[in-house]
C-alpha positions in Angstrom: 34.3 31.6 61.4 32.4 29.3 63.7 32.5 25.6 63.2 28.8 25.4 64.3 26.3 24.0 61.9 24.9 21.1 60.1 27.0 19.3 57.5 26.1 16.9 54.7 28.8 14.3 55.1 30.2 11.3 53.2 32.5 8.7 54.9 34.4 6.4 52.5 33.8 3.1 54.3 34.6 -0.5 53.4 30.9 -0.9 52.8 30.8 2.0 50.3 30.0 5.7 50.7 28.1 6.3 53.9 26.1 9.6 53.6 25.1 11.3 56.8 24.1 14.6 58.5 26.7 15.8 61.1 25.5 18.4 63.6 28.1 20.5 65.5 26.8 22.5 68.6 29.7 24.3 70.3 29.6 24.6 74.1 29.6 27.9 76.0 33.4 27.7 76.5 34.0 27.4 72.7 36.4 24.5 73.3 33.9 21.7 73.4 31.0 20.6 71.3 28.1 18.2 71.2 26.0 16.9 68.3 25.3 13.8 66.3 25.9 12.0 63.1 22.7 10.6 61.5 22.6 8.4 58.5 21.5 5.2 56.9 22.7 3.1 59.9 20.9 5.2 62.5 22.2 8.1 64.7 25.3 8.3 66.9 25.9 11.0 69.5 29.2 12.9 69.7 31.3 12.0 72.7 34.3 14.0 74.1 34.0 16.6 71.3 36.7 19.3 71.3 37.4 22.3 69.2 40.9 23.7 68.6 40.7 26.6 66.1 39.1 25.0 63.1 39.9 21.4 64.1 37.2 19.1 65.6 38.0 15.9 67.4 35.3 13.5 68.8 34.3 9.9 69.4 31.1 8.1 68.4 29.9 4.7 69.6 28.7 2.7 66.6 26.4 -0.3 67.1 25.6 -1.3 63.5 26.9 -3.4 61.8 29.0 -4.1 65.0 29.8 -2.3 68.3 32.8 -0.1 67.9 34.1 3.3 69.1 35.0 5.6 66.2 37.8 8.2 66.7 37.1 11.2 64.4 39.0 14.3 63.4 38.1 17.0 60.9 39.1 20.4 59.8 36.6 23.1 58.8 37.6 25.5 56.1 34.8 27.9 55.2 31.8 25.6 54.6 33.9 22.5 53.8 34.9 19.8 56.2 37.7 17.2 55.6 39.0 14.6 58.0 39.0 11.0 58.9 37.2 8.4 61.0 39.3 5.8 62.6 37.5 2.5 62.9 40.0 0.5 65.0 41.2 -2.6 63.1 39.5 -1.3 59.9 41.8 1.8 59.8 41.1 5.3 58.7 38.2 6.2 56.5 38.1 9.6 54.7 35.4 12.0 55.8 34.2 15.0 53.7 31.3 17.4 54.3 29.7 20.6 53.3 27.8 22.9 55.6 24.1 23.2 54.9 22.6 26.6 54.2 
């Protein structure tokens, strides 16, 4: 099953649960993807997105509440997404999501 789609996500951050909408748009080669994460703190574009089977890896440049690059990894199983967002000195934050539709 393709990993493409729009997911309703929750990141367990030190500032509480951050709800968002994560969009995955695979490239023509099937090994890369683009997209974005939109939520209460604005929208961040996917950078360096890669697909390996059902595992996604990507980076996002956060600006609020402070500038930081987030390193992200998630596995898609059916319509469920589980993974983590690494926020540098703040460590790993759990990421969960469910595909819309």
